[in-house]
C-alpha positions as CSV (number, residue, x, y, z in Angstrom):
1,E,19.2,7.6,8.2
2,Y,20.7,9.8,5.5
3,G,20.5,10.4,1.7
4,A,21.8,12.3,-1.3
5,Y,20.1,13.6,-4.4
6,A,21.2,14.9,-7.8
7,Q,19.3,16.1,-10.9
8,V,20.1,17.1,-14.4
9,R,17.8,18.9,-16.8
10,K,18.6,19.5,-20.5
11,K,16.8,20.5,-23.7
12,L,17.5,17.7,-26.2
13,M,15.7,19.4,-29.1
14,E,13.8,22.6,-29.5
15,D,10.6,21.0,-28.2
16,I,11.9,18.2,-26.0
17,M,13.0,18.6,-22.4
18,F,14.9,15.8,-20.6
19,T,15.0,15.5,-16.8
20,G,17.0,12.8,-15.0
21,S,17.6,12.4,-11.3
22,V,19.0,9.8,-8.9
23,R,18.9,9.6,-5.1
24,Y,20.5,7.4,-2.5
25,D,18.9,6.7,0.9
26,K,20.2,4.6,3.8
27,N,18.4,3.6,7.0
28,E,20.2,1.8,9.8
29,N,17.8,-1.1,9.6
30,F,17.9,-1.7,5.9
31,E,20.3,-1.8,2.9
32,G,21.0,1.4,1.0
33,R,18.7,2.1,-2.0
34,V,19.5,3.9,-5.3
35,S,16.4,5.3,-7.1
36,P,16.8,6.7,-10.6
37,R,14.0,8.7,-12.4
38,L,13.8,9.8,-16.0
39,S,11.2,12.0,-17.8
40,L,10.7,13.6,-21.3
41,V,8.3,16.5,-22.0
42,Y,7.4,17.2,-25.6
43,S,5.9,20.7,-26.2
44,F,4.0,21.3,-29.4
45,A,1.4,23.6,-30.8
46,K,0.5,26.4,-28.3
47,N,0.6,25.5,-24.6
48,S,0.3,21.7,-25.3
49,H,2.6,19.2,-23.7
50,I,3.0,15.4,-23.7
51,R,5.0,13.9,-20.8
52,V,6.5,10.4,-20.4
53,S,8.3,9.3,-17.3
54,Y,9.9,6.2,-15.7
55,Q,10.4,6.3,-12.0
56,T,11.8,3.9,-9.3
57,G,11.3,4.3,-5.6
58,F,10.9,2.6,-2.3
59,R,9.1,2.9,1.0
60,N,10.7,2.0,4.3
61,P,8.4,0.4,6.8
62,D,7.3,3.0,9.3
63,T,8.0,2.8,13.0
64,Q,4.7,1.0,13.6
65,A,5.4,-1.6,11.0
66,Q,8.8,-2.2,12.6
67,Y,8.2,-1.9,16.4
68,I,4.6,-1.9,17.5
69,Y,3.2,-4.4,20.0
70,F,-0.5,-3.9,20.4
71,P,-2.9,-6.6,21.7
72,S,-6.3,-6.4,20.1
73,S,-9.4,-8.6,19.7
74,S,-8.4,-9.7,16.2
75,G,-4.8,-10.6,17.2
76,T,-1.7,-8.9,18.5
77,I,-0.4,-6.4,16.0
78,L,3.3,-6.9,15.9
79,G,6.0,-4.8,14.1
80,T,8.4,-7.2,12.4
81,A,11.8,-5.5,12.5
82,K,14.1,-8.3,13.6
83,A,15.0,-6.4,16.8
84,N,11.3,-6.3,17.8
85,A,9.8,-9.6,16.5
86,E,12.6,-12.1,17.0
87,Q,11.9,-12.6,20.7
88,Y,8.4,-14.0,20.1
89,G,9.4,-16.9,17.8
90,V,6.5,-16.2,15.4
91,M,8.6,-15.4,12.4
92,E,10.2,-17.6,9.7
93,G,8.1,-20.7,10.2
94,G,7.1,-20.1,13.8
95,A,3.4,-19.9,13.1
96,Y,0.5,-21.5,11.3
97,S,-1.8,-19.6,8.9
98,A,-4.8,-18.3,10.7
99,A,-7.2,-20.2,8.4
100,S,-5.5,-23.6,8.9
101,Y,-5.4,-23.1,12.7
102,Q,-9.1,-22.3,12.8
103,A,-9.8,-25.4,10.7
104,Y,-7.7,-27.4,13.2
105,V,-9.7,-26.1,16.2
106,L,-13.0,-26.9,14.4
107,S,-11.7,-30.4,13.9
108,G,-11.5,-30.7,17.7
109,G,-7.7,-30.1,18.1
110,V,-5.9,-28.0,20.6
111,L,-2.2,-26.9,21.0
112,D,-0.5,-28.0,24.3
113,S,-0.4,-24.9,26.5
114,I,3.3,-25.4,27.2
115,S,4.9,-27.2,24.3
116,G,2.5,-26.2,21.6
117,V,2.3,-29.8,20.3
118,P,-1.0,-30.4,18.4
119,T,-3.3,-32.7,20.4
120,G,-6.4,-34.4,19.0
121,G,-8.3,-33.2,16.0
122,T,-6.8,-33.4,12.5
123,P,-3.2,-32.0,12.7
124,S,-2.7,-32.5,8.9
125,V,-4.8,-29.4,8.2
126,L,-2.2,-27.2,9.9
127,A,-0.1,-25.2,7.4
128,T,3.1,-23.4,8.4
129,E,3.2,-19.7,7.6
130,N,6.8,-18.6,6.8
131,V,6.8,-14.8,7.3
132,S,10.1,-13.0,6.8
133,Y,11.2,-9.9,8.7
134,V,9.8,-6.8,7.2
135,K,11.9,-4.9,4.5
136,P,11.4,-1.9,2.3
137,E,8.8,-1.9,-0.5
138,R,10.2,-1.2,-4.0
139,L,8.4,0.1,-7.1
140,S,8.9,1.0,-10.7
141,A,6.3,3.2,-12.4
142,Y,5.5,4.3,-15.9
143,E,3.4,7.3,-16.8
144,I,2.2,9.0,-20.0
145,G,0.1,12.1,-20.0
146,Y,-1.1,15.2,-21.9
147,K,-1.7,18.7,-20.5
148,G,-2.6,21.7,-22.6
149,L,-5.0,24.3,-23.8
150,I,-7.5,23.4,-26.5
151,G,-8.6,26.6,-28.1
152,D,-8.5,29.6,-25.8
153,N,-10.8,28.5,-23.0
154,F,-10.6,24.7,-22.5
155,M,-7.8,23.0,-20.5
156,A,-7.3,19.3,-20.4
157,D,-5.0,17.2,-18.2
158,V,-5.1,13.4,-18.9
159,N,-2.7,10.7,-17.7
160,Y,-2.3,6.9,-17.4
161,Y,0.1,5.2,-15.0
162,S,1.2,1.7,-14.2
163,T,3.1,0.7,-11.1
164,N,4.8,-2.6,-10.2
165,Y,5.5,-3.2,-6.6
166,R,8.0,-5.7,-5.2
167,D,8.1,-6.6,-1.5
168,F,4.7,-4.8,-1.3
169,L,4.1,-3.9,2.4
170,S,1.1,-5.6,3.8
171,S,0.2,-7.9,6.8
172,K,-0.8,-11.5,7.5
173,V,-2.7,-13.0,10.4
174,V,-1.1,-16.1,11.9
175,A,-1.3,-18.3,15.0
176,I,1.9,-18.8,16.9
177,K,3.1,-22.4,17.2
178,Q,5.1,-22.4,20.4
179,V,5.9,-19.5,22.8
180,P,9.5,-18.9,23.7
181,T,10.3,-19.5,27.4
182,E,11.0,-15.8,27.9
183,T,9.3,-12.8,26.4
184,V,9.4,-9.1,27.5
185,R,5.6,-8.7,27.1
186,Q,2.5,-10.2,28.7
187,K,1.8,-13.9,28.7
188,I,1.3,-15.5,25.2
189,N,-0.3,-18.9,24.6
190,P,0.2,-21.3,21.7
191,G,-2.4,-20.6,19.1
192,Q,-2.6,-16.9,19.9
193,L,-3.2,-14.8,16.8
194,F,-0.7,-12.3,15.6
195,S,-1.2,-9.7,12.8
196,L,2.3,-9.5,11.3
197,Y,3.6,-6.7,9.0
198,S,5.0,-8.5,6.0
199,N,6.0,-8.2,2.4
200,A,4.2,-9.8,-0.6
201,E,6.1,-12.6,-2.2
202,D,4.8,-11.9,-5.7
203,L,4.6,-8.9,-7.9
204,V,1.7,-6.5,-7.0
205,K,0.4,-4.3,-9.8
206,S,-1.6,-1.1,-9.8
207,W,-2.7,1.1,-12.6
208,G,-5.1,4.0,-13.2
209,V,-6.3,6.9,-15.2
210,G,-6.7,10.6,-14.2
211,V,-8.7,13.2,-16.2
212,G,-9.0,16.9,-15.3
213,L,-11.0,19.3,-17.5
214,T,-11.6,23.0,-17.1
215,W,-13.9,25.1,-19.4
216,H,-13.9,28.8,-19.0
217,L,-17.3,30.0,-20.1
218,P,-18.4,33.6,-21.0
219,E,-19.1,36.1,-18.3
220,G,-16.6,34.6,-15.9
221,F,-18.3,31.2,-15.4
222,V,-16.1,28.2,-15.0
223,L,-17.1,24.5,-15.3
224,A,-14.5,22.0,-14.1
225,G,-14.6,18.2,-13.9
226,N,-12.3,15.4,-12.8
227,Y,-12.3,11.6,-12.9
228,S,-9.9,9.0,-11.5
229,Y,-9.8,5.2,-11.8
230,A,-7.5,3.1,-9.7
231,D,-7.1,-0.7,-9.5
232,L,-4.8,-3.3,-7.9
233,K,-3.9,-6.8,-8.9
234,V,-2.7,-9.4,-6.3
235,D,-2.1,-13.1,-6.9
236,Y,-4.1,-14.4,-3.9
237,S,-3.3,-18.0,-4.9
238,S,0.3,-17.3,-3.9
239,E,-0.1,-14.8,-1.1
240,G,-3.0,-16.5,0.6
241,S,-6.5,-15.4,1.4
242,N,-5.5,-13.5,4.5
243,F,-3.2,-11.2,2.6
244,L,-4.1,-7.5,3.3
245,A,-3.1,-5.1,0.6
246,Y,-4.2,-1.9,2.4
247,F,-5.0,-0.4,-1.0
248,N,-8.0,1.4,0.5
249,T,-8.9,3.4,-2.6
250,P,-12.2,3.6,-4.5
251,K,-11.9,2.4,-8.1
252,N,-14.0,5.3,-9.4
253,M,-14.1,8.9,-8.2
254,Y,-15.4,11.9,-10.0
255,G,-16.5,15.4,-9.4
256,F,-17.8,18.6,-10.9
257,T,-17.4,22.3,-9.9
258,F,-19.4,25.2,-11.3
259,S,-18.3,28.7,-10.2
260,N,-18.0,32.4,-10.9
261,R,-15.8,34.7,-8.8
262,E,-18.0,37.7,-9.6
263,M,-21.3,36.7,-11.1
264,L,-22.7,40.2,-10.1
265,K,-20.7,43.1,-8.8
266,N,-18.8,41.8,-5.7
267,L,-20.9,38.6,-5.6
268,G,-19.5,35.2,-6.4
269,F,-20.4,31.5,-5.9
270,S,-19.0,28.0,-6.1
271,A,-20.8,24.7,-6.1
272,S,-19.2,21.2,-6.4
273,F,-20.4,17.7,-6.5
274,R,-18.1,14.7,-5.8
275,T,-18.7,11.0,-5.5
276,A,-16.8,7.8,-4.8
277,S,-17.7,4.2,-5.5
278,A,-17.9,1.6,-2.7
279,F,-14.5,-0.1,-1.8
280,M,-13.1,-2.5,0.7
281,Y,-11.0,-0.9,3.4
282,E,-8.3,-3.1,4.9
283,S,-6.4,-2.4,8.1
284,S,-5.0,-4.1,11.1
285,F,-7.9,-2.5,13.0
286,A,-10.8,-3.7,10.8
287,I,-11.8,-4.8,7.4
288,W,-15.0,-3.2,6.2
289,E,-16.7,-2.2,2.9
290,I,-17.1,1.5,2.7
291,P,-20.4,2.3,1.0
292,A,-20.5,4.6,-2.0
293,Y,-21.1,8.2,-1.1
294,S,-21.8,11.5,-2.9
295,V,-21.3,15.0,-1.5
296,L,-22.5,18.4,-2.5
297,D,-20.6,21.5,-1.3
298,A,-21.6,25.1,-2.1
299,Q,-20.7,28.7,-1.0
300,V,-21.4,32.3,-1.9
301,S,-19.1,35.2,-1.3
302,Y,-19.5,38.9,-1.2
303,K,-16.9,41.6,-1.2
304,I,-17.5,44.4,1.2
305,E,-15.1,46.9,-0.4
306,S,-15.5,49.7,2.2
307,M,-14.3,47.3,4.9
308,K,-11.8,45.4,2.6
309,T,-13.5,42.2,3.7
310,I,-14.9,39.1,2.0
311,L,-18.0,37.5,3.5
312,K,-18.5,33.8,2.8
313,L,-21.6,31.7,3.5
314,G,-21.5,28.0,2.7
315,G,-21.9,24.4,3.6
316,N,-20.5,20.9,3.0
317,N,-22.5,17.8,2.3
318,I,-25.7,19.9,2.0
319,G,-27.5,17.8,-0.7
320,I,-31.1,17.0,0.0
321,G,-31.3,13.3,1.0
322,S,-27.5,13.0,1.4
323,G,-26.8,11.3,4.7
324,D,-23.7,11.1,6.9
325,Y,-20.8,9.1,5.4
326,R,-17.3,8.0,6.5
327,T,-14.2,7.1,4.6
328,R,-12.7,4.5,6.9
329,P,-13.9,2.0,9.6
330,G,-13.6,3.4,13.1
331,G,-13.5,6.9,11.8
332,P,-16.1,9.6,12.4
333,Y,-19.2,10.0,10.3
334,V,-19.1,13.2,8.3
335,G,-22.4,15.1,8.5
336,K,-23.5,18.5,7.2
337,L,-21.4,21.5,8.0
338,W,-22.5,25.1,7.7
339,Y,-20.2,28.1,8.1
340,V,-19.9,31.8,7.9
341,T,-16.5,33.5,7.5
342,L,-15.2,37.1,7.4
343,T,-11.8,37.6,5.8
344,F,-10.1,41.0,6.3
345,D,-7.5,41.7,3.6
346,E,-5.7,45.1,3.4
347,F,-4.8,44.3,-0.2
348,L,-8.3,43.1,-1.2
349,N,-8.8,43.2,-5.0
């Protein structure tokens, strides 16, 4: 793969800065892509800026989405680059939707072990799933935001964004109709489930808000807070109930930090609280609702000037009553962590 990039930046008026860029990328498995991006920044008052931007971009399927072959209990995970998936005959109409196949089995039907012909049951419930070979995901995004100082000691950074995805990268679970006479892998039977990397047929939309606030208080104290909201819209009536978006992001996350680098001579501290709402985590490995969690982190620091050293004592997830949490299925639980560090710095200040 290869690419090229160019950018121009020009002041249109005394207070308005324009930036425009374009890049071209080519991967041997996919068509070349041109991605233009434009932005305007309006500076007004003292240290206050409004920014507006329009961006386009793309995401090539990674090597796993193109080439993996991994049998699992929930279905064989298959990368769907044509060079990898064509040999299995599961693409472009070669499979039933997983839901319709399960309904057919419950009706008492089976697929012939050699020809794959439906036998018994109610074959009319079987629905063909026409999955195309995977291709790059494309997006166009709009953003508007403000960042600046309000007074002499309060900073705000607020933004809103909206993103439209075409050919959104996802996956679908299907049941293979008929197995080709020759495959390079282990034996496959008609009706075997495959988790195929695929692209959404319809437009997928996401949008969100970000807020960051920092307040510098007297005597060196600092209070900071942040909040983010993120949401996704998928037309499941078109994509099917087995569509996996892999959005994997809490809708609401916020946090606060209270700190002072030198509350007393050589002594500082920092304490932060962060929380995330429950969300559904989707992956080819598992689908699981991650419970909401809240975390309290804190540390104190002391400068040992004679040794040009900073001593830090602290811990993560140290709140009373806060239990272990994890952010993805199959991942480790995160418990309490306590630490002591000594940092030697010849230029300690």
